[in-house]
MIMIKOL-248955 format. One record per atom (N, C-alpha, C): residue number from 1; residue in three letters; atom name; x, y, z. Coordinates in steps of 0.05 Angstrom, whole numbers, plus 5000, padded with zeros to 4 digits. Last residue first. Layout:
residues N
num=NUM | residuo=ALA | atomo=CA | c1=X | c2=Y | c3=Z
...
END
This chain:
residues 69
num=69 | residuo=LEU | atomo=N | c1=5743 | c2=5529 | c3=4554
num=69 | residuo=LEU | atomo=CA | c1=5749 | c2=5525 | c3=4581
num=69 | residuo=LEU | atomo=C | c1=5744 | c2=5499 | c3=4592
num=68 | residuo=TRP | atomo=N | c1=5728 | c2=5531 | c3=4503
num=68 | residuo=TRP | atomo=CA | c1=5755 | c2=5524 | c3=4507
num=68 | residuo=TRP | atomo=C | c1=5763 | c2=5522 | c3=4537
num=67 | residuo=SER | atomo=N | c1=5677 | c2=5545 | c3=4502
num=67 | residuo=SER | atomo=CA | c1=5681 | c2=5518 | c3=4492
num=67 | residuo=SER | atomo=C | c1=5711 | c2=5510 | c3=4498
num=66 | residuo=ASP | atomo=N | c1=5676 | c2=5598 | c3=4516
num=66 | residuo=ASP | atomo=CA | c1=5667 | c2=5578 | c3=4535
num=66 | residuo=ASP | atomo=C | c1=5673 | c2=5550 | c3=4528
num=65 | residuo=HIS | atomo=N | c1=5694 | c2=5620 | c3=4471
num=65 | residuo=HIS | atomo=CA | c1=5710 | c2=5623 | c3=4493
num=65 | residuo=HIS | atomo=C | c1=5702 | c2=5603 | c3=4513
num=64 | residuo=PHE | atomo=N | c1=5648 | c2=5612 | c3=4438
num=64 | residuo=PHE | atomo=CA | c1=5674 | c2=5602 | c3=4430
num=64 | residuo=PHE | atomo=C | c1=5693 | c2=5601 | c3=4454
num=63 | residuo=ASP | atomo=N | c1=5609 | c2=5640 | c3=4466
num=63 | residuo=ASP | atomo=CA | c1=5607 | c2=5611 | c3=4460
num=63 | residuo=ASP | atomo=C | c1=5632 | c2=5598 | c3=4456
num=62 | residuo=SER | atomo=N | c1=5631 | c2=5692 | c3=4459
num=62 | residuo=SER | atomo=CA | c1=5625 | c2=5680 | c3=4491
num=62 | residuo=SER | atomo=C | c1=5625 | c2=5649 | c3=4486
num=61 | residuo=VAL | atomo=N | c1=5626 | c2=5697 | c3=4406
num=61 | residuo=VAL | atomo=CA | c1=5652 | c2=5699 | c3=4420
num=61 | residuo=VAL | atomo=C | c1=5651 | c2=5687 | c3=4447
num=60 | residuo=ASP | atomo=N | c1=5572 | c2=5695 | c3=4400
num=60 | residuo=ASP | atomo=CA | c1=5588 | c2=5675 | c3=4387
num=60 | residuo=ASP | atomo=C | c1=5619 | c2=5673 | c3=4399
num=59 | residuo=ARG | atomo=N | c1=5555 | c2=5739 | c3=4432
num=59 | residuo=ARG | atomo=CA | c1=5548 | c2=5713 | c3=4441
num=59 | residuo=ARG | atomo=C | c1=5563 | c2=5691 | c3=4426
num=58 | residuo=PHE | atomo=N | c1=5578 | c2=5781 | c3=4404
num=58 | residuo=PHE | atomo=CA | c1=5587 | c2=5775 | c3=4427
num=58 | residuo=PHE | atomo=C | c1=5578 | c2=5748 | c3=4440
num=57 | residuo=PHE | atomo=N | c1=5549 | c2=5774 | c3=4353
num=57 | residuo=PHE | atomo=CA | c1=5576 | c2=5772 | c3=4355
num=57 | residuo=PHE | atomo=C | c1=5588 | c2=5766 | c3=4380
num=56 | residuo=SER | atomo=N | c1=5498 | c2=5784 | c3=4371
num=56 | residuo=SER | atomo=CA | c1=5504 | c2=5758 | c3=4360
num=56 | residuo=SER | atomo=C | c1=5533 | c2=5753 | c3=4360
num=55 | residuo=GLU | atomo=N | c1=5500 | c2=5838 | c3=4387
num=55 | residuo=GLU | atomo=CA | c1=5491 | c2=5816 | c3=4406
num=55 | residuo=GLU | atomo=C | c1=5501 | c2=5789 | c3=4393
num=54 | residuo=ALA | atomo=N | c1=5511 | c2=5863 | c3=4337
num=54 | residuo=ALA | atomo=CA | c1=5531 | c2=5862 | c3=4359
num=54 | residuo=ALA | atomo=C | c1=5527 | c2=5844 | c3=4380
num=53 | residuo=TYR | atomo=N | c1=5466 | c2=5852 | c3=4308
num=53 | residuo=TYR | atomo=CA | c1=5492 | c2=5842 | c3=4298
num=53 | residuo=TYR | atomo=C | c1=5512 | c2=5840 | c3=4322
num=52 | residuo=ASN | atomo=N | c1=5425 | c2=5877 | c3=4338
num=52 | residuo=ASN | atomo=CA | c1=5426 | c2=5845 | c3=4335
num=52 | residuo=ASN | atomo=C | c1=5452 | c2=5834 | c3=4327
num=51 | residuo=TRP | atomo=N | c1=5445 | c2=5928 | c3=4334
num=51 | residuo=TRP | atomo=CA | c1=5441 | c2=5917 | c3=4360
num=51 | residuo=TRP | atomo=C | c1=5443 | c2=5887 | c3=4357
num=50 | residuo=LYS | atomo=N | c1=5439 | c2=5937 | c3=4278
num=50 | residuo=LYS | atomo=CA | c1=5465 | c2=5941 | c3=4291
num=50 | residuo=LYS | atomo=C | c1=5464 | c2=5927 | c3=4317
num=49 | residuo=GLY | atomo=N | c1=5382 | c2=5928 | c3=4276
num=49 | residuo=GLY | atomo=CA | c1=5399 | c2=5913 | c3=4261
num=49 | residuo=GLY | atomo=C | c1=5430 | c2=5911 | c3=4273
num=48 | residuo=LEU | atomo=N | c1=5366 | c2=5973 | c3=4304
num=48 | residuo=LEU | atomo=CA | c1=5359 | c2=5947 | c3=4317
num=48 | residuo=LEU | atomo=C | c1=5376 | c2=5927 | c3=4302
num=47 | residuo=GLU | atomo=N | c1=5380 | c2=6013 | c3=4271
num=47 | residuo=GLU | atomo=CA | c1=5394 | c2=6010 | c3=4299
num=47 | residuo=GLU | atomo=C | c1=5388 | c2=5983 | c3=4312
num=46 | residuo=GLU | atomo=N | c1=5346 | c2=6007 | c3=4227
num=46 | residuo=GLU | atomo=CA | c1=5375 | c2=6003 | c3=4223
num=46 | residuo=GLU | atomo=C | c1=5387 | c2=5999 | c3=4252
num=45 | residuo=PRO | atomo=N | c1=5293 | c2=6007 | c3=4248
num=45 | residuo=PRO | atomo=CA | c1=5303 | c2=5981 | c3=4231
num=45 | residuo=PRO | atomo=C | c1=5335 | c2=5982 | c3=4233
num=44 | residuo=GLY | atomo=N | c1=5285 | c2=6030 | c3=4316
num=44 | residuo=GLY | atomo=CA | c1=5280 | c2=6029 | c3=4286
num=44 | residuo=GLY | atomo=C | c1=5294 | c2=6010 | c3=4276
num=43 | residuo=LEU | atomo=N | c1=5283 | c2=6034 | c3=4373
num=43 | residuo=LEU | atomo=CA | c1=5309 | c2=6037 | c3=4359
num=43 | residuo=LEU | atomo=C | c1=5306 | c2=6040 | c3=4327
num=42 | residuo=VAL | atomo=N | c1=5228 | c2=6027 | c3=4390
num=42 | residuo=VAL | atomo=CA | c1=5245 | c2=6050 | c3=4399
num=42 | residuo=VAL | atomo=C | c1=5271 | c2=6054 | c3=4380
num=41 | residuo=ARG | atomo=N | c1=5212 | c2=5981 | c3=4364
num=41 | residuo=ARG | atomo=CA | c1=5197 | c2=6011 | c3=4358
num=41 | residuo=ARG | atomo=C | c1=5213 | c2=6031 | c3=4368
num=40 | residuo=ALA | atomo=N | c1=5244 | c2=5944 | c3=4378
num=40 | residuo=ALA | atomo=CA | c1=5242 | c2=5950 | c3=4351
num=40 | residuo=ALA | atomo=C | c1=5228 | c2=5975 | c3=4346
num=39 | residuo=MET | atomo=N | c1=5237 | c2=5943 | c3=4435
num=39 | residuo=MET | atomo=CA | c1=5264 | c2=5952 | c3=4424
num=39 | residuo=MET | atomo=C | c1=5260 | c2=5959 | c3=4395
num=38 | residuo=ILE | atomo=N | c1=5185 | c2=5925 | c3=4437
num=38 | residuo=ILE | atomo=CA | c1=5191 | c2=5952 | c3=4446
num=38 | residuo=ILE | atomo=C | c1=5218 | c2=5961 | c3=4435
num=37 | residuo=ILE | atomo=N | c1=5191 | c2=5873 | c3=4416
num=37 | residuo=ILE | atomo=CA | c1=5173 | c2=5893 | c3=4401
num=37 | residuo=ILE | atomo=C | c1=5182 | c2=5919 | c3=4411
num=36 | residuo=SER | atomo=N | c1=5227 | c2=5851 | c3=4456
num=36 | residuo=SER | atomo=CA | c1=5235 | c2=5855 | c3=4427
num=36 | residuo=SER | atomo=C | c1=5219 | c2=5875 | c3=4411
num=35 | residuo=VAL | atomo=N | c1=5195 | c2=5853 | c3=4501
num=35 | residuo=VAL | atomo=CA | c1=5219 | c2=5868 | c3=4498
num=35 | residuo=VAL | atomo=C | c1=5229 | c2=5874 | c3=4469
num=34 | residuo=ALA | atomo=N | c1=5154 | c2=5813 | c3=4483
num=34 | residuo=ALA | atomo=CA | c1=5149 | c2=5843 | c3=4490
num=34 | residuo=ALA | atomo=C | c1=5171 | c2=5862 | c3=4487
num=33 | residuo=LEU | atomo=N | c1=5187 | c2=5769 | c3=4478
num=33 | residuo=LEU | atomo=CA | c1=5175 | c2=5780 | c3=4455
num=33 | residuo=LEU | atomo=C | c1=5166 | c2=5807 | c3=4458
num=32 | residuo=GLY | atomo=N | c1=5202 | c2=5761 | c3=4532
num=32 | residuo=GLY | atomo=CA | c1=5221 | c2=5769 | c3=4512
num=32 | residuo=GLY | atomo=C | c1=5211 | c2=5777 | c3=4486
num=31 | residuo=PHE | atomo=N | c1=5151 | c2=5752 | c3=4554
num=31 | residuo=PHE | atomo=CA | c1=5165 | c2=5777 | c3=4564
num=31 | residuo=PHE | atomo=C | c1=5187 | c2=5781 | c3=4544
num=30 | residuo=VAL | atomo=N | c1=5139 | c2=5706 | c3=4530
num=30 | residuo=VAL | atomo=CA | c1=5122 | c2=5728 | c3=4525
num=30 | residuo=VAL | atomo=C | c1=5138 | c2=5754 | c3=4532
num=29 | residuo=MET | atomo=N | c1=5183 | c2=5673 | c3=4550
num=29 | residuo=MET | atomo=CA | c1=5179 | c2=5676 | c3=4522
num=29 | residuo=MET | atomo=C | c1=5160 | c2=5701 | c3=4514
num=28 | residuo=ARG | atomo=N | c1=5172 | c2=5673 | c3=4605
num=28 | residuo=ARG | atomo=CA | c1=5198 | c2=5682 | c3=4593
num=28 | residuo=ARG | atomo=C | c1=5196 | c2=5690 | c3=4564
num=27 | residuo=ILE | atomo=N | c1=5123 | c2=5646 | c3=4607
num=27 | residuo=ILE | atomo=CA | c1=5126 | c2=5675 | c3=4617
num=27 | residuo=ILE | atomo=C | c1=5151 | c2=5688 | c3=4604
num=26 | residuo=MET | atomo=N | c1=5139 | c2=5596 | c3=4589
num=26 | residuo=MET | atomo=CA | c1=5119 | c2=5613 | c3=4574
num=26 | residuo=MET | atomo=C | c1=5120 | c2=5641 | c3=4580
num=25 | residuo=LYS | atomo=N | c1=5174 | c2=5576 | c3=4627
num=25 | residuo=LYS | atomo=CA | c1=5182 | c2=5582 | c3=4601
num=25 | residuo=LYS | atomo=C | c1=5164 | c2=5600 | c3=4583
num=24 | residuo=ASP | atomo=N | c1=5138 | c2=5577 | c3=4670
num=24 | residuo=ASP | atomo=CA | c1=5162 | c2=5595 | c3=4672
num=24 | residuo=ASP | atomo=C | c1=5173 | c2=5600 | c3=4643
num=23 | residuo=GLY | atomo=N | c1=5106 | c2=5535 | c3=4653
num=23 | residuo=GLY | atomo=CA | c1=5094 | c2=5564 | c3=4660
num=23 | residuo=GLY | atomo=C | c1=5119 | c2=5584 | c3=4660
num=22 | residuo=PHE | atomo=N | c1=5141 | c2=5492 | c3=4654
num=22 | residuo=PHE | atomo=CA | c1=5129 | c2=5502 | c3=4630
num=22 | residuo=PHE | atomo=C | c1=5118 | c2=5529 | c3=4632
num=21 | residuo=LEU | atomo=N | c1=5153 | c2=5490 | c3=4708
num=21 | residuo=LEU | atomo=CA | c1=5173 | c2=5496 | c3=4689
num=21 | residuo=LEU | atomo=C | c1=5161 | c2=5507 | c3=4664
num=20 | residuo=TRP | atomo=N | c1=5102 | c2=5480 | c3=4730
num=20 | residuo=TRP | atomo=CA | c1=5117 | c2=5504 | c3=4739
num=20 | residuo=TRP | atomo=C | c1=5137 | c2=5513 | c3=4718
num=19 | residuo=SER | atomo=N | c1=5092 | c2=5430 | c3=4709
num=19 | residuo=SER | atomo=CA | c1=5073 | c2=5452 | c3=4705
num=19 | residuo=SER | atomo=C | c1=5088 | c2=5480 | c3=4710
num=18 | residuo=THR | atomo=N | c1=5132 | c2=5398 | c3=4729
num=18 | residuo=THR | atomo=CA | c1=5130 | c2=5404 | c3=4702
num=18 | residuo=THR | atomo=C | c1=5113 | c2=5429 | c3=4693
num=17 | residuo=ASN | atomo=N | c1=5117 | c2=5400 | c3=4784
num=17 | residuo=ASN | atomo=CA | c1=5142 | c2=5412 | c3=4775
num=17 | residuo=ASN | atomo=C | c1=5143 | c2=5417 | c3=4745
num=16 | residuo=ALA | atomo=N | c1=5068 | c2=5373 | c3=4781
num=16 | residuo=ALA | atomo=CA | c1=5070 | c2=5401 | c3=4791
num=16 | residuo=ALA | atomo=C | c1=5096 | c2=5413 | c3=4782
num=15 | residuo=LEU | atomo=N | c1=5081 | c2=5320 | c3=4761
num=15 | residuo=LEU | atomo=CA | c1=5064 | c2=5339 | c3=4745
num=15 | residuo=LEU | atomo=C | c1=5065 | c2=5367 | c3=4755
num=14 | residuo=LEU | atomo=N | c1=5113 | c2=5306 | c3=4802
num=14 | residuo=LEU | atomo=CA | c1=5126 | c2=5309 | c3=4775
num=14 | residuo=LEU | atomo=C | c1=5110 | c2=5327 | c3=4758
num=13 | residuo=SER | atomo=N | c1=5079 | c2=5305 | c3=4843
num=13 | residuo=SER | atomo=CA | c1=5100 | c2=5321 | c3=4846
num=13 | residuo=SER | atomo=C | c1=5111 | c2=5325 | c3=4817
num=12 | residuo=ARG | atomo=N | c1=5044 | c2=5260 | c3=4822
num=12 | residuo=ARG | atomo=CA | c1=5032 | c2=5290 | c3=4828
num=12 | residuo=ARG | atomo=C | c1=5056 | c2=5309 | c3=4830
num=11 | residuo=ARG | atomo=N | c1=5081 | c2=5220 | c3=4823
num=11 | residuo=ARG | atomo=CA | c1=5068 | c2=5231 | c3=4797
num=11 | residuo=ARG | atomo=C | c1=5056 | c2=5256 | c3=4799
num=10 | residuo=SER | atomo=N | c1=5091 | c2=5216 | c3=4878
num=10 | residuo=SER | atomo=CA | c1=5114 | c2=5221 | c3=4858
num=10 | residuo=SER | atomo=C | c1=5102 | c2=5232 | c3=4833
num=9 | residuo=LYS | atomo=N | c1=5042 | c2=5202 | c3=4900
num=9 | residuo=LYS | atomo=CA | c1=5055 | c2=5224 | c3=4906
num=9 | residuo=LYS | atomo=C | c1=5078 | c2=5234 | c3=4886
num=8 | residuo=ALA | atomo=N | c1=5037 | c2=5150 | c3=4873
num=8 | residuo=ALA | atomo=CA | c1=5017 | c2=5172 | c3=4868
num=8 | residuo=ALA | atomo=C | c1=5029 | c2=5199 | c3=4875
num=7 | residuo=ARG | atomo=N | c1=5082 | c2=5124 | c3=4895
num=7 | residuo=ARG | atomo=CA | c1=5080 | c2=5128 | c3=4865
num=7 | residuo=ARG | atomo=C | c1=5061 | c2=5150 | c3=4860
num=6 | residuo=ASN | atomo=N | c1=5067 | c2=5124 | c3=4948
num=6 | residuo=ASN | atomo=CA | c1=5093 | c2=5136 | c3=4941
num=6 | residuo=ASN | atomo=C | c1=5093 | c2=5144 | c3=4911
num=5 | residuo=LYS | atomo=N | c1=5019 | c2=5089 | c3=4948
num=5 | residuo=LYS | atomo=CA | c1=5019 | c2=5119 | c3=4952
num=5 | residuo=LYS | atomo=C | c1=5043 | c2=5135 | c3=4946
num=4 | residuo=VAL | atomo=N | c1=5045 | c2=5042 | c3=4930
num=4 | residuo=VAL | atomo=CA | c1=5023 | c2=5054 | c3=4913
num=4 | residuo=VAL | atomo=C | c1=5021 | c2=5086 | c3=4918
num=3 | residuo=LEU | atomo=N | c1=5077 | c2=5034 | c3=4974
num=3 | residuo=LEU | atomo=CA | c1=5088 | c2=5037 | c3=4951
num=3 | residuo=LEU | atomo=C | c1=5070 | c2=5052 | c3=4931
num=2 | residuo=THR | atomo=N | c1=5038 | c2=5023 | c3=5014
num=2 | residuo=THR | atomo=CA | c1=5055 | c2=5046 | c3=5018
num=2 | residuo=THR | atomo=C | c1=5069 | c2=5053 | c3=4987
num=1 | residuo=MET | atomo=N | c1=5018 | c2=4976 | c3=4998
num=1 | residuo=MET | atomo=CA | c1=5000 | c2=4999 | c3=5000
num=1 | residuo=MET | atomo=C | c1=5018 | c2=5026 | c3=4998
END
């Protein structure tokens, strides 16, 4: 009987944790989209392009650096 209760509790906890992780991911995606829209409106096409280019450059350099550590 205890094994059945432990499995049921484990499944509930797994479902609860998965729900929290999924919710967190959705909130981050919505927030990221909102920030991108605001940046696009404030910076304009040319400045946003420069920003994206610089961001991707530094991300690539960072990834390259991290791969050697």
